[in-house]
N, C-alpha and C positions, 0 to 999 in steps of 0.2 A: 297491569297494576305496578306501580313503582313505590318503593319505600325510601324513606329518608332517615338518616340517623337523627335520633332525638337530641335536642339541645340539652346540655347538662346545666342544671341550676345550682350546682355545688359551689360556684364561684361566689355566691352571696354569703355562704357560711364562713364564719371566722376559722382560721387555721388553729388546730389544737397544739398547745405548747408541748414541746418535746421534754422528756424528763431530764433533769439536770444530771451532772456527772455523779453526784452522791447517790441519787436514786438508781442510776444505772449500775453502779458498783454494788449497791445493796441487793439489787435484783440478781446480779451474777453470782454473788456470794450465796444467796439463798438457794439458787438453782444448783450450785456446786455442792453444797451441803446435802441437799436432797439426793443427788446422784451418788454421793459418797456413802451415805447411810444405806441406800438401796443396794449398792455393790457389796458392802460389808455383809448385809443380811443374806444376800444371795450366795456368796462364796463360802461363808463361814458355817452357816447352820443348815442350809438346805441340801447340800450334796450328801452328807451322811443321812439326813432325813429321807431323801429320795431313795438312797440305797436300802435303808431299812424297809421303807414302804414297798419297794420292788421285791425284796426277800419275802415279805409277808404275803404279797399278791401271788408270787410264785409258789409259796408254800400252800396257800389255799387251793390253787389250781391243781397242783400235784396231788393234794389230799383228795380232791374230787375225782381225779382220774383214777387214783388208786382204789377208791371205794367202788367206782363203776367196774373196774377190772375184777376186783374181788367178788363182786355180786354177779359176775358173768354177763353183765350188760354190755361190756366193751371187750372185744378181743383184738389182739394185735397179731400180725402175720408178716411173713417175709417170703419172697419168691427166691428159692435157693436153686433154681435151675430145673428141678424135677417137679416143681409145682409149689403151691403155697403151703408154708409150714407155720403152725401155731407157735407164736413167740410170746404169748401172754405171760407165762411164768417169768421169762427174762425181763419183760417190761415191768412187772410187779417188783422184782428185785431192784431194778434200776430206779424206780420211783421211790422205793423205801430208802435206798442209799442217798438219793438227792434230798429227800425229806430230812434225813439225819444230818446231812451237811448243812442244810438251811437252819435246822434247829441249833446246830453248833454255832452258826454265825449270829443267830438272834439272841443267844444267851451268854451270860458272862462266863459260864462253865466251859464253853467251847474253846477249841484250840485257837481259832481265829477270832480275835476280839476287835471291836471298833473303838478307837480312841476318840474321845470328844475333844474338840479344839478348845 
């Protein structure tokens, strides 16, 4: 079975007129303004917003871990050569310290504050 390329019937259609120079310039300007406003929004307001969101997510995760360790549902340990040693108490203190640091970052009372642009 052999196949042939189909004949195109597009030749019968009239060609579409290209936009004039004024229309092209207006289109470029509109695209440029859209890109500029998108870049302004991304760099100015979302970086601090993403940081605050990350801090809150980290805070929730640490709080959950701390609650599980305090309830005795999660234990931590370390192999110090002579076998596994329970380090849950150290992990609880570390989690409390990190939670305090995050709380300091997320409140205006904290030593580290985030300045808004």
